[in-house]
C-alpha positions as CSV (number, residue, x, y, z in Angstrom):
1,X,161.0,90.0,210.4
2,X,164.0,87.8,209.4
3,X,165.1,85.3,212.1
4,X,168.3,84.2,213.2
5,X,170.7,81.8,211.5
6,X,171.7,78.5,213.7
7,X,175.1,78.1,212.4
8,X,176.0,74.6,212.6
9,X,179.6,75.1,211.7
10,X,180.2,77.7,214.3
11,X,178.4,75.7,217.0
12,X,180.0,72.2,216.0
13,X,183.6,74.4,216.2
14,X,182.5,75.2,219.8
15,X,181.9,71.7,220.9
16,X,185.2,70.4,219.0
17,X,187.1,72.9,221.0
18,X,186.2,71.4,224.2
19,X,186.6,68.2,223.2
20,X,189.9,69.0,222.1
21,X,190.5,70.1,225.8
22,X,189.4,66.9,227.2
23,X,191.2,64.6,224.7
24,X,194.6,66.6,226.1
25,X,193.7,66.3,229.7
26,X,192.7,62.3,229.1
27,X,195.9,61.9,227.4
28,X,197.8,63.3,230.6
29,X,196.0,60.7,232.6
30,X,197.3,57.8,229.9
31,X,194.2,57.4,228.1
32,X,194.5,57.9,224.3
33,X,190.9,58.1,223.1
34,X,190.2,56.0,220.2
35,X,187.4,55.5,217.6
36,X,187.1,52.3,215.7
37,X,184.9,52.5,212.3
38,X,183.5,49.7,210.5
39,X,182.3,50.1,207.0
40,X,181.0,47.4,205.1
41,X,180.5,47.4,201.3
42,X,181.4,50.2,199.0
43,X,178.4,52.8,199.3
44,X,180.1,55.8,198.2
45,X,178.0,58.0,200.5
46,X,179.0,55.8,203.4
47,X,182.7,55.9,202.5
48,X,182.6,59.7,202.7
49,X,180.8,59.7,205.9
50,X,183.4,57.6,207.7
51,X,186.0,59.7,205.9
52,X,184.7,62.7,207.2
53,X,184.4,61.3,210.8
54,X,188.0,60.1,210.5
55,X,189.1,63.7,209.4
56,X,187.2,65.1,212.6
57,X,188.9,62.6,215.0
58,X,192.2,63.7,213.5
59,X,191.4,67.7,213.9
60,X,190.6,67.1,218.0
61,X,193.5,64.4,218.2
62,X,191.2,61.3,218.7
63,X,193.1,58.2,217.2
64,X,191.0,55.9,214.8
65,X,191.2,52.3,213.5
66,X,189.6,51.8,210.2
67,X,187.9,48.7,209.1
68,X,186.8,48.3,205.6
69,X,185.0,45.0,205.1
70,X,183.8,43.5,201.7
71,X,179.9,43.5,201.4
72,X,180.1,39.6,200.9
73,X,180.9,39.4,204.8
74,X,178.7,37.1,207.0
75,X,176.7,38.0,209.8
76,X,178.9,35.8,212.0
77,X,182.2,37.4,210.6
78,X,180.6,40.8,211.0
79,X,179.9,39.8,214.9
80,X,183.4,38.4,215.6
81,X,184.9,41.7,214.5
82,X,182.6,43.6,216.7
83,X,183.4,41.1,219.6
84,X,187.2,41.9,219.0
85,X,186.7,45.8,219.2
86,X,184.5,45.2,222.2
87,X,187.4,43.5,224.2
88,X,190.2,45.9,222.9
89,X,191.3,48.2,225.4
90,X,192.7,50.6,223.2
91,X,189.5,51.0,221.4
92,X,186.9,53.4,223.3
93,X,184.3,54.0,220.5
94,X,182.9,51.4,218.0
95,X,180.7,53.1,215.0
96,X,179.2,50.7,212.5
97,X,178.4,52.8,209.4
98,X,174.6,52.2,208.6
99,X,173.3,51.3,206.3
100,X,174.6,47.6,205.9
101,X,174.2,45.2,202.9
102,X,170.8,43.6,203.0
103,X,172.0,40.4,204.0
104,X,173.3,41.8,207.5
105,X,170.7,42.5,210.2
106,X,171.0,46.1,211.6
107,X,169.8,45.3,215.0
108,X,171.8,42.4,215.8
109,X,174.9,44.0,214.6
110,X,174.2,47.3,216.6
111,X,173.0,45.1,219.7
112,X,176.3,43.5,219.7
113,X,178.3,46.6,220.6
114,X,179.2,47.2,224.2
115,X,177.1,49.8,225.5
116,X,180.0,51.5,227.0
117,X,181.8,51.9,223.4
118,X,178.2,52.7,221.8
119,X,179.3,56.1,220.6
120,X,176.3,56.2,218.1
121,X,174.0,55.6,221.3
122,X,171.7,53.2,219.3
123,X,172.2,49.8,221.2
124,X,168.9,49.1,223.1
125,X,170.9,49.3,226.3
126,X,171.7,53.0,225.7
127,X,168.1,53.7,224.1
128,X,166.5,52.2,227.4
129,X,168.9,54.1,229.8
130,X,167.9,57.6,227.4
131,X,164.3,56.6,228.2
132,X,165.1,56.7,232.1
133,X,167.3,60.0,231.9
134,X,170.3,58.0,232.6
135,X,172.3,57.9,229.3
136,X,175.8,58.8,229.3
137,X,176.2,58.0,225.5
138,X,173.0,59.8,223.5
139,X,172.7,59.5,219.7
140,X,174.7,62.0,217.9
141,X,172.2,64.0,215.9
142,X,169.7,64.4,218.7
143,X,172.3,65.6,221.1
144,X,173.6,67.9,218.4
145,X,170.0,69.7,218.0
146,X,170.1,70.1,222.0
147,X,173.5,71.7,221.7
148,X,172.2,74.0,219.2
149,X,169.2,75.2,221.7
150,X,171.7,75.4,224.3
151,X,174.0,77.4,222.2
152,X,171.4,80.0,221.4
153,X,169.9,79.8,224.9
154,X,166.4,78.9,223.4
155,X,164.6,77.6,226.7
156,X,162.1,74.3,226.0
157,X,160.2,74.6,229.0
158,X,156.4,74.6,228.3
159,X,157.2,74.9,224.6
160,X,155.0,73.0,222.2
161,X,157.4,71.1,219.9
162,X,156.5,69.2,216.7
163,X,158.9,66.6,215.7
164,X,158.4,64.8,212.3
165,X,160.0,61.8,212.6
166,X,159.9,58.6,214.5
167,X,163.0,56.8,213.7
168,X,165.6,55.1,216.4
169,X,168.2,57.6,214.9
170,X,166.4,60.8,215.2
171,X,162.8,61.0,216.2
172,X,162.8,58.6,219.4
173,X,166.0,59.6,221.2
174,X,165.0,63.5,220.4
175,X,161.6,63.0,221.6
176,X,163.0,62.0,225.3
177,X,165.9,64.7,225.4
178,X,163.0,67.2,224.6
179,X,160.8,65.8,227.3
180,X,163.7,65.7,229.6
181,X,163.7,69.6,229.3
182,X,159.7,69.8,230.1
183,X,158.6,70.4,226.4
184,X,155.4,69.2,225.1
185,X,156.2,67.2,222.2
186,X,154.0,66.0,219.6
187,X,155.6,63.2,217.3
188,X,154.3,63.2,213.8
189,X,154.6,61.1,210.7
190,X,153.5,60.0,207.5
191,X,150.2,58.8,208.8
192,X,149.5,62.1,211.0
193,X,146.3,63.6,209.9
194,X,146.4,67.6,209.1
195,X,150.3,68.1,209.4
196,X,149.7,71.6,208.4
197,X,147.6,72.5,211.0
198,X,149.7,70.8,213.8
199,X,152.8,72.6,212.5
200,X,150.8,75.8,212.7
201,X,150.3,75.5,216.5
202,X,154.0,74.6,217.3
203,X,156.7,76.9,219.2
204,X,159.3,74.8,217.7
205,X,159.2,72.5,214.4
206,X,162.0,69.8,214.1
207,X,161.7,68.4,210.6
208,X,163.4,65.0,209.5
209,X,161.7,63.4,206.7
210,X,164.3,64.0,203.7
211,X,162.3,63.2,200.6
212,X,160.9,66.4,198.9
213,X,158.5,64.1,197.2
214,X,156.3,63.2,200.0
215,X,156.9,66.3,202.4
216,X,158.0,70.1,202.2
217,X,157.8,72.3,205.2
218,X,156.9,75.7,204.0
219,X,156.4,79.0,205.7
220,X,152.6,78.9,205.8
221,X,152.8,75.8,208.1
222,X,154.7,77.7,210.7
223,X,153.6,80.5,212.8
224,X,155.2,83.7,213.2
225,X,158.3,83.7,215.4
226,X,158.7,79.9,215.5
227,X,162.2,78.0,215.5
228,X,162.7,75.7,212.8
229,X,165.2,72.9,212.9
230,X,165.9,71.2,209.7
231,X,167.4,67.8,210.3
232,X,167.0,66.4,206.8
233,X,169.4,66.3,203.9
234,X,168.3,65.4,200.4
235,X,168.9,66.2,196.9
236,X,166.5,68.8,195.7
237,X,167.0,70.5,192.2
238,X,170.5,69.4,192.0
239,X,171.4,70.9,195.2
240,X,171.7,69.7,199.0
241,X,168.5,70.7,200.7
242,X,166.7,70.0,203.7
243,X,162.9,69.8,204.1
244,X,162.5,73.4,204.0
245,X,163.8,76.2,201.8
246,X,166.0,78.3,204.4
247,X,165.4,81.5,202.6
248,X,161.8,81.1,202.7
249,X,161.6,79.7,206.2
250,X,163.7,82.6,207.7
251,X,161.7,85.3,207.1
252,X,158.9,84.2,209.3
253,X,161.0,82.2,212.1
254,X,162.5,83.4,214.9
255,X,165.4,80.9,214.6
256,X,166.2,78.3,211.6
257,X,169.0,76.1,210.5
258,X,170.1,75.8,207.0
259,X,171.2,72.9,205.1
260,X,173.9,72.4,204.4
261,X,175.8,73.8,207.4
262,X,173.1,73.4,209.9
263,X,172.5,70.3,211.8
264,X,175.0,68.0,209.7
265,X,178.2,69.3,211.3
266,X,176.5,68.7,214.7
267,X,176.1,64.9,214.4
268,X,179.9,64.7,213.7
269,X,180.8,67.2,216.4
270,X,178.9,65.1,219.0
271,X,180.4,61.9,217.8
272,X,183.8,63.1,218.9
273,X,182.4,64.4,222.1
274,X,180.5,60.8,222.8
275,X,184.1,59.0,222.1
276,X,185.7,61.2,224.8
277,X,182.8,60.3,227.1
278,X,183.1,56.6,226.5
279,X,187.4,57.0,226.8
280,X,186.7,58.8,230.3
281,X,184.2,56.1,231.2
282,X,186.8,53.4,230.5
283,X,189.3,55.1,232.5
284,X,186.8,55.1,235.6
285,X,185.8,51.4,235.1
286,X,189.6,50.5,235.0
287,X,189.9,49.8,231.1
């Protein structure tokens, strides 16, 4: 049996098409959706991610404001820039590219973003709303994974799902989203005992470790016909790869995501969707 490839590029394009329509509609109401990005320092990977986000915004008609800051910036100076963006009515979404240089505090920085402009869905306010099923802005990668399930009509109700990640960025928000769909979710991590066995009992395995020296998801760890969502991105044998070898997994899974070209494109697409959501919220509250 060979499973169905969950093609992130195709699904991301379907999200972008919807976003483009929403942008055009908002512009007729005098709202010009705008995303402000904040990049501190000269991390080349972070610079690439920010550039990709700007290009994607351009594709769907979202305006951008780019803030490139020296790595020597103080927390106080960074806070001031975020405060200015919070009060700028032309800006609907604020994205601070992580990781930040060591001397800056991520929690302090993220917490400072207005929850109404928090297009990454990472502020304590929005994380709390998500746990209560009330969030309008949800972390991009987890909501991208949910979009993939919906696109392929994969029903989550009553399914046993193993989630190998407990980060604020992926594991925790995804746990709440899956629970809201009436799935039974087991969150696993580096201290989980008998991980192989836990995975073999799952209908769906979502893996986001991103370090092949510590963990690889192999086909003998999944049951026949399982769905595998590989969120990880790492370099393995000089190539971009996830936690699993797609060619090996797809021969046993009913659905699986490749890396690259799986969850990655979804993250950017959902950022665009969140920016449009934030812009439409700003219209409702009279910004």
